[in-house]
C-alpha positions in Angstrom: 89.6 94.6 94.3 89.7 92.3 91.5 85.8 91.9 91.7 85.1 95.7 91.6 87.9 96.1 88.8 85.9 94.0 86.8 82.5 95.9 86.8 81.8 97.1 83.2 81.8 101.0 83.4 85.8 100.0 85.3 86.3 98.1 82.4 85.5 100.7 79.8 87.7 103.0 81.6 91.0 100.7 82.5 90.8 99.8 78.3 90.6 103.6 77.3 94.0 104.2 79.4 95.7 101.2 78.1 94.9 102.6 74.9 96.7 105.4 75.7 99.8 103.6 76.5 99.5 101.1 73.4 98.8 103.2 70.7 102.7 104.1 71.1 104.3 101.4 72.2 105.4 100.1 68.7 107.2 103.8 67.7 108.2 104.0 71.2 110.1 100.8 70.4 111.5 101.8 67.6 113.1 105.6 69.2 114.7 103.1 71.9 116.3 100.9 69.1 117.3 104.6 67.5 118.6 105.6 70.5 120.9 102.8 71.0 121.8 102.1 67.4 119.7 99.2 66.9 117.1 98.6 64.4 115.5 96.0 62.3 114.6 93.7 65.4 110.9 93.9 64.9 109.1 92.1 62.4 105.8 92.9 60.9 104.2 89.1 61.5 100.5 89.7 62.2 99.4 87.0 64.6 96.7 84.2 64.1 94.6 82.9 66.7 92.7 79.6 66.2 89.7 77.9 67.7 88.2 74.5 68.2 84.6 75.9 66.9 83.0 78.3 64.8 81.1 79.7 67.9 83.8 80.7 70.3 85.5 82.0 66.8 82.7 84.1 65.7 82.6 85.2 69.5 86.0 86.5 69.7 85.7 87.8 65.8 83.3 90.5 67.4 85.7 91.7 70.4 88.5 91.1 68.3 87.2 93.8 65.5 86.5 96.8 68.1 89.7 96.3 69.6 91.2 96.2 65.9 89.1 99.9 65.5 90.8 101.0 68.1 94.2 100.3 67.2 93.6 100.8 63.8 94.3 96.9 62.3 92.6 94.7 60.6 91.3 91.6 60.9 89.9 88.3 58.7 88.1 85.3 59.6 89.7 82.0 58.2 88.6 78.7 57.5 91.0 75.8 58.7 92.3 75.9 55.0 93.4 79.4 54.8 95.0 79.0 58.2 97.4 76.4 57.3 97.9 77.7 53.7 99.2 80.7 56.2 100.9 78.2 58.8 101.2 75.1 57.4 102.5 73.5 60.5 99.2 73.3 61.9 98.0 70.1 60.8 96.0 69.3 63.5 92.0 69.6 63.8 90.5 72.8 64.0 87.6 74.9 63.5 88.5 78.2 62.2 91.1 80.6 62.7 91.6 84.8 63.0 93.8 86.9 61.2 94.9 90.0 62.8 97.8 92.3 60.8 98.1 94.4 64.1 100.9 92.0 65.5 104.9 93.4 65.4 107.2 90.3 66.4 111.1 91.0 68.4 113.4 88.9 66.4 114.4 87.4 69.6 113.7 89.6 73.1 116.8 88.0 74.7 119.0 89.8 72.2 117.5 93.2 72.4 117.8 93.2 76.2 121.8 92.2 75.9 122.6 94.7 72.5 120.5 97.7 74.9 122.5 96.5 78.5 125.6 97.0 76.7 124.7 100.2 75.1 123.8 101.4 79.0 127.1 100.2 80.2 128.8 102.5 78.3 127.3 104.9 79.2 126.4 105.0 82.7 128.2 103.5 85.5 125.7 100.9 87.2 125.6 99.6 90.6 125.5 95.8 90.7 124.1 94.8 94.3 121.0 93.3 95.5 118.9 96.1 97.0 117.4 95.5 101.1 115.5 98.9 101.4 115.1 102.8 100.2 114.5 105.7 102.1 113.8 109.6 102.2 116.4 111.6 103.2 116.9 115.6 103.1 119.4 115.6 100.4 118.0 112.5 98.4 117.0 109.1 98.5 119.3 106.3 99.7 119.5 103.2 98.7 121.4 100.4 101.2 122.0 97.1 100.1 122.1 93.6 101.3 125.8 94.1 101.8 125.8 96.6 103.9 126.5 99.3 101.5 124.7 103.2 101.5 124.2 105.4 98.4 122.2 108.3 98.1 120.4 109.6 94.7 119.3 112.6 93.6 116.0 110.6 91.6 114.8 106.9 91.9 112.2 104.9 90.1 111.5 101.9 91.7 111.1 98.9 88.8 111.1 96.1 90.2 108.3 94.1 89.3 106.4 92.0 92.0 109.2 93.1 94.3 108.3 96.6 94.0 105.8 96.1 97.1 108.6 96.0 99.6 110.5 99.1 98.4 106.9 100.8 98.2 106.1 100.1 101.8 109.6 101.3 102.6 108.4 104.9 101.0 105.2 104.8 103.2 103.0 103.9 100.7 100.7 100.5 100.0 99.9 98.9 96.8 98.3 96.2 95.5 100.2 93.6 93.6 100.4 89.9 92.5 102.7 87.5 90.2 100.9 86.0 87.5 103.5 83.1 87.1 103.6 82.0 83.9 105.4 79.0 81.8 107.1 78.5 78.1 109.7 76.0 76.8 111.9 77.5 74.3 113.4 75.2 71.4 116.5 76.5 69.6 116.9 75.8 66.2 113.5 74.2 65.9 112.6 71.4 63.8 108.8 72.9 63.0 108.1 76.6 62.3 105.5 78.6 62.2 105.1 81.9 59.8 104.0 84.0 62.6 102.5 83.7 66.5 99.8 81.3 67.0 97.1 81.9 69.8 95.3 78.9 71.3 93.3 81.2 73.1 90.7 78.7 74.3 93.8 77.2 76.3 95.4 79.9 77.8 99.1 79.9 75.3 100.5 81.1 72.6 103.8 79.6 70.0 105.6 82.6 69.2 108.1 81.8 66.5 111.9 84.1 66.9 114.7 84.4 64.7 115.9 80.3 65.3 113.6 79.9 68.5 110.2 78.7 68.9 108.4 79.4 71.9 105.5 78.0 73.6 103.9 79.9 76.8 101.0 81.2 78.9 99.0 79.9 81.6 98.1 81.7 84.7 99.7 80.4 88.5 98.3 82.3 91.7 101.1 81.8 93.5 104.2 83.6 95.4 106.8 84.6 94.0 109.5 82.6 95.8 107.2 79.4 95.4 108.9 76.0 93.5 108.0 76.3 89.6 105.5 73.3 88.7 106.9 72.9 85.0 103.8 70.3 84.4 102.2 73.7 82.9 104.7 74.1 80.7 104.5 70.3 79.6 100.6 70.8 79.0 101.0 73.4 76.6 103.2 71.3 75.2 100.8 68.5 75.0 98.3 70.7 74.0 99.9 72.3 70.9 100.5 68.9 69.9 96.9 68.6 68.6 97.4 71.6 66.5 100.9 71.2 65.3 101.2 67.2 65.2 105.6 67.4 64.4 106.2 69.9 67.3 109.2 68.2 68.7 109.4 66.0 71.8 112.8 66.5 73.1 115.2 69.7 73.1 113.2 72.5 74.8 114.2 74.6 77.6 111.3 75.3 80.5 111.2 78.7 81.9 108.9 80.2 84.9 108.7 83.9 85.1 106.2 86.3 87.1 104.0 88.6 85.5 103.4 91.6 88.1 100.3 92.3 88.0 97.2 94.9 89.9 93.4 94.6 90.3 92.4 96.8 87.6 95.4 95.5 84.7 96.8 99.1 84.8 100.4 99.6 85.5 101.7 101.8 88.2 103.5 104.7 86.4 103.8 107.8 88.5 105.4 109.7 91.1 105.2 109.6 94.1 102.8 111.8 95.6 104.4 113.5 98.4 107.8 113.5 97.3 108.8 113.9 92.8 112.1 112.6 93.2 110.9 109.2 93.5 108.9 107.0 90.4 106.9 104.0 90.0 106.7 101.7 86.6 105.8 98.1 87.3 102.4 95.9 87.3 102.3 95.9 83.9 100.8 91.9 83.9 100.9 90.4 80.3 102.2 93.7 78.6 105.8 94.3 80.2 107.9 93.8 76.8 105.1 95.1 74.5 104.8 98.9 77.3 108.5 98.7 78.5 109.8 101.0 75.7 106.4 103.8 76.4 106.9 103.3 80.3 110.5 104.2 80.0 109.5 107.3 77.7 107.2 108.9 80.3 108.7 108.0 83.6 111.9 110.0 81.9 109.2 112.8 81.0 107.6 112.5 84.8 111.1 113.0 86.4 111.7 115.9 84.1 108.8 117.5 85.8 106.6 117.4 82.6 102.9 116.3 83.8 100.7 114.4 82.2 96.8 113.8 83.4 96.5 111.3 81.0 98.7 109.4 83.6 96.5 109.9 86.2 94.9 106.6 85.7 98.4 104.8 86.3 99.4 106.8 89.8 99.9 104.8 92.6 97.4 107.1 94.8 94.9 105.2 93.7 95.8 102.3 96.1 96.3 105.3 98.7 
């Protein structure tokens, strides 16, 4: 299915569908923050991508220029001297860079999440339990916990990342969903700082500066969600980054592994159950989870309120049935 989704026509269709979501991502995050009384949590930083050869930079520039046109931002070719002027920590050797002014950076994603959770806990009654199964009932959607408790709800959203697979099966449906496991290292109060995110795309990772933190992350590891973490991948990214940022500290970082839930066509599932409008699905965002989270929430709320949106058809779970 991945190979079939890689055909030129399918790629173009997927790109158009994702563009529909991406165009409102920033505004949706701002709106979500406003609903929770949170503002100033994102910065206009732009982003830099460095390259080991001029040929690689120029090839990427054509692609980035087209993306920038679609999104409505600007890109520039930079030589190493100009790139170092904008990000002085880049003291290692590289051939050139591309600057894209369209990137926004969270001050710190976990801080925003905790603030949002606090607001939700003030407004809603939350059930903190591990869910064992879900089922459709005549009077509602039934949720059973691993502790043996049972609850019935008017409406339900399945938004459990790669673990959504088990609940989709409970509801009599199929989905192709795998986990692209990624790794990162976060340095708090780092000795080396960056002025903006720096992508090392030829090596598959990015360094992102947050408030009082620096995170180096990326990689794609295809493995089961429960497989032990291989933190050699995180160490390899730090080692490669020191080729470009020699002053990156050796010690003091916290390693982490996450599981990106991904579909063969790179499109998330944002849809109602084909035969039960009480149930919605929201998962499979791959590398765009944080980016499209607020947008997805808005669309799911509208779907459950009975508002049809034909632009969401490419994201329907019906495509896997």
